[in-house]
C-alpha positions in Angstrom: 139.6 115.9 92.0 138.5 114.2 88.8 136.3 116.0 86.4 133.7 113.2 86.7 133.4 113.7 90.4 133.0 117.4 90.1 130.2 116.9 87.6 128.5 114.3 89.8 128.6 116.7 92.8 127.1 119.4 90.6 124.3 117.1 89.5 123.7 116.1 93.1 123.4 119.7 94.2 121.1 120.5 91.4 118.8 117.5 91.5 118.9 116.1 95.0 115.9 118.1 96.3 113.8 117.3 93.2 114.5 113.6 93.5 113.8 113.5 97.2 110.5 115.4 96.6 109.5 112.7 94.1 110.6 109.8 96.2 109.0 111.1 99.4 105.6 111.6 97.7 105.8 108.1 96.3 106.9 106.5 99.6 105.8 108.7 102.5 109.1 107.9 104.2 112.0 110.3 104.7 114.6 107.6 105.3 113.5 105.4 102.3 113.4 108.5 100.1 116.9 109.6 101.1 118.2 106.0 100.4 116.5 105.9 97.0 118.0 109.3 96.0 121.5 108.2 97.1 121.1 105.0 95.1 119.9 106.9 92.1 123.2 108.9 91.9 125.3 105.8 92.5 123.5 104.1 89.7 124.0 107.1 87.4 127.7 107.2 88.4 128.2 103.7 87.1 126.8 104.5 83.7 129.8 104.2 81.3 128.5 106.2 78.3 127.0 109.2 80.0 127.2 111.2 76.8 124.4 109.0 75.4 122.0 110.3 78.1 120.2 113.2 76.4 118.2 114.4 79.4 120.1 113.8 82.8 117.2 115.2 84.9 114.7 112.8 83.3 117.1 109.9 83.5 117.6 110.5 87.3 113.8 110.8 87.7 113.4 107.5 85.9 115.8 105.7 88.2 114.2 107.2 91.2 110.7 106.4 90.1 111.5 102.7 89.3 113.4 102.2 92.6 110.3 103.6 94.4 108.0 101.3 92.5 110.2 98.3 93.3 110.4 99.2 97.0 106.6 99.7 97.3 106.0 96.3 95.8 108.6 94.5 98.0 107.3 96.2 101.2 103.6 95.6 100.5 103.4 92.8 103.1 105.2 94.9 105.7 102.6 97.6 105.3 99.8 95.1 105.6 101.2 93.8 108.9 101.9 97.3 110.3 100.6 97.7 113.9 97.7 100.2 113.9 97.2 102.9 111.4 100.0 103.7 109.0 100.6 107.4 108.4 103.3 109.0 106.2 106.4 110.1 108.0 106.1 113.9 108.7 108.6 116.3 107.2 109.4 119.9 108.1 109.8 122.8 105.7 113.6 122.4 105.2 112.9 119.1 103.4 110.7 120.8 100.9 113.2 123.3 99.5 112.8 122.1 95.9 111.3 123.2 92.5 108.0 121.6 93.6 107.3 123.9 96.5 104.9 126.5 95.1 101.8 126.8 97.2 99.9 124.7 94.7 102.5 121.9 94.9 102.9 122.2 98.6 99.4 120.8 98.8 100.6 117.6 97.2 102.7 116.8 100.2 100.1 117.3 102.9 99.3 114.2 105.0 95.8 114.1 103.6 97.1 114.1 100.0 99.7 111.5 100.7 97.0 109.3 102.3 94.9 109.7 99.2 97.7 108.5 97.1 97.7 105.2 99.0 94.6 104.2 97.0 96.7 104.0 93.8 98.8 101.2 92.6 102.6 101.8 92.4 102.6 102.7 88.7 99.4 104.8 89.0 101.0 106.8 91.8 104.1 107.4 89.7 102.2 108.5 86.6 99.9 110.7 88.6 102.7 112.5 90.5 104.9 112.9 87.5 102.1 114.5 85.5 100.1 116.3 88.2 102.8 117.6 90.4 106.0 117.6 88.4 104.4 118.5 85.1 106.2 116.0 82.8 104.6 115.4 79.4 103.3 111.9 78.6 106.2 110.9 76.4 108.6 111.6 79.2 106.5 109.8 81.7 106.2 106.8 79.3 110.0 106.5 79.1 110.2 106.6 82.9 107.7 103.8 83.6 108.1 101.8 80.4 104.6 102.3 79.2 103.2 103.9 76.0 102.3 107.6 76.0 98.7 106.7 75.4 98.7 104.2 78.2 100.2 106.8 80.6 97.5 109.3 79.6 94.8 106.7 80.4 96.4 105.8 83.7 96.6 109.4 84.7 92.9 110.2 84.0 91.8 107.0 85.7 93.9 107.8 88.8 92.7 111.4 89.0 89.1 110.3 88.6 89.4 107.6 91.3 91.0 110.1 93.8 88.3 112.7 93.2 91.0 115.4 93.8 90.3 119.0 93.1 92.9 121.8 93.1 92.5 124.7 95.6 93.9 128.1 96.2 96.4 126.8 98.7 98.2 130.0 99.2 95.1 131.7 100.5 93.9 128.7 102.5 97.4 128.1 104.1 97.2 131.5 105.8 93.7 130.9 107.1 94.6 127.4 108.2 97.7 128.6 110.2 95.6 131.1 112.1 93.0 128.5 112.7 95.5 126.0 114.1 97.0 128.7 116.4 93.5 129.2 117.9 93.0 125.5 118.1 96.3 125.0 120.0 95.5 127.9 122.4 92.1 126.4 123.1 93.6 123.0 123.8 96.1 124.4 126.3 93.5 126.5 128.1 91.1 123.6 128.3 88.4 125.3 126.3 86.3 122.2 125.4 83.5 124.0 123.6 85.9 126.1 121.5 87.8 123.0 120.3 84.5 121.2 119.6 83.3 124.1 117.4 86.5 124.0 115.4 85.9 120.4 114.4 83.6 119.0 111.8 80.9 116.9 113.5 82.1 113.8 111.5 85.8 114.6 112.0 88.3 111.7 112.2 91.4 111.3 114.3 94.2 109.0 113.1 97.2 108.1 115.2 100.4 106.1 114.3 102.4 104.5 117.1 103.7 101.7 114.9 103.5 99.4 117.9 106.4 101.3 119.4 104.4 103.6 121.7 100.8 103.7 122.9 98.4 105.0 120.3 94.8 104.3 119.1 95.0 101.3 116.9 91.9 102.4 114.9 90.6 105.8 113.8 88.5 107.8 116.3 85.3 109.1 114.8 83.1 112.1 115.7 84.1 115.5 117.1 82.8 114.6 120.6 85.0 111.5 120.9 88.0 113.3 119.5 87.7 116.2 121.9 87.5 113.7 124.8 90.6 111.9 123.6 92.5 115.2 123.1 91.8 116.6 126.5 92.6 113.2 128.2 95.9 113.3 126.3 96.6 116.9 127.4 96.1 116.0 131.0 98.7 113.2 130.8 101.4 115.3 129.2 104.2 116.3 131.6 104.4 120.0 132.7 107.6 120.4 130.7 105.7 119.7 127.4 105.6 122.4 124.8 103.3 122.7 121.8 105.0 124.5 118.8 103.3 125.7 115.6 105.4 124.7 112.6 105.0 124.1 108.9 104.7 120.3 108.5 104.1 118.6 105.2 103.5 121.9 103.5 100.8 123.0 106.0 100.3 124.2 109.6 101.2 121.5 112.1 101.9 121.1 115.8 105.2 119.7 117.2 104.8 118.4 120.7 108.1 118.3 122.8 108.7 116.9 126.2 112.0 117.8 127.8 113.2 118.8 124.4 112.3 115.5 122.8 109.7 115.4 120.0 107.0 113.0 121.1 104.2 113.8 118.6 103.8 115.6 115.3 100.3 116.5 114.4 98.9 117.6 111.0 95.4 118.4 109.8 92.9 118.2 106.9 90.3 121.0 106.5 86.9 121.1 105.0 84.5 124.0 104.9 86.8 126.0 107.2 86.8 123.4 109.9 89.1 120.5 110.9 88.0 117.4 109.0 90.9 115.1 110.0 93.7 115.1 112.6 96.8 113.0 112.0 99.1 112.3 114.9 102.4 110.5 114.4 103.9 109.1 117.6 106.1 106.3 116.2 109.6 107.4 117.2 111.1 105.9 114.1 109.1 108.4 112.0 110.2 111.4 114.1 114.0 111.1 113.5 114.1 113.9 111.0 112.7 116.3 113.7 115.4 115.2 116.2 118.2 115.4 113.7 117.3 118.8 112.4 116.3 120.1 115.9 113.3 121.9 114.5 
């Protein structure tokens, strides 16, 4: 085996998870993120004068970032014509085994966080993530997005202000959330309507993504009362063979719904004041492939 191939394999092993983590946060799609990472290494492999690259990690991140920006711009119309609510593709914990998986950074992959990022333009999203999550300095970010360091600093602060995002002690909250969702799931299965109602914020919101492939609410459902009614109607329609499993999804507690061994829904949550603020249910089968492939 050629020395060049050995070195490329070593780089792939070392940086694949990092690049996937960046691409997934940018795109909210497992398949697209995997394709981008694969393309980044192919692009790097074609570079003739690799010795001129002073920082391989930053160079690979630059390729990945710019491919993500290009893809987001080219697929903007597709997103606009998406049937119903678009939600990020859920991922299990095995996808998040990378340098950005501390409890602080796990929060940056929650469904709520990824939905928040949708408010930002492609470049704003890249600058914000590279600084906030991956801790690059502004000079490095500038070289990745072809902006000045000063401009990147301005973009970051503007993006952070527009998101209104505040850091939390996610390690402590994660444990509390997991216990809370376990109670929530038990109450659902036992038909305890009042218990489920008490666990939701009064102004809670339910989002579902069927992508036009399966039946799902096209618009968000507002208020705890309406959400409870919807959830229990859904529970009644599930076959007897259906299982609800508690798993880590997108860095937080989630529910995997299986019928006859096939994943039909993946549900994640957003919390506020120790109650459920938002519920995100992905039913689009195209977005559940990772769960089938990894048999979570």
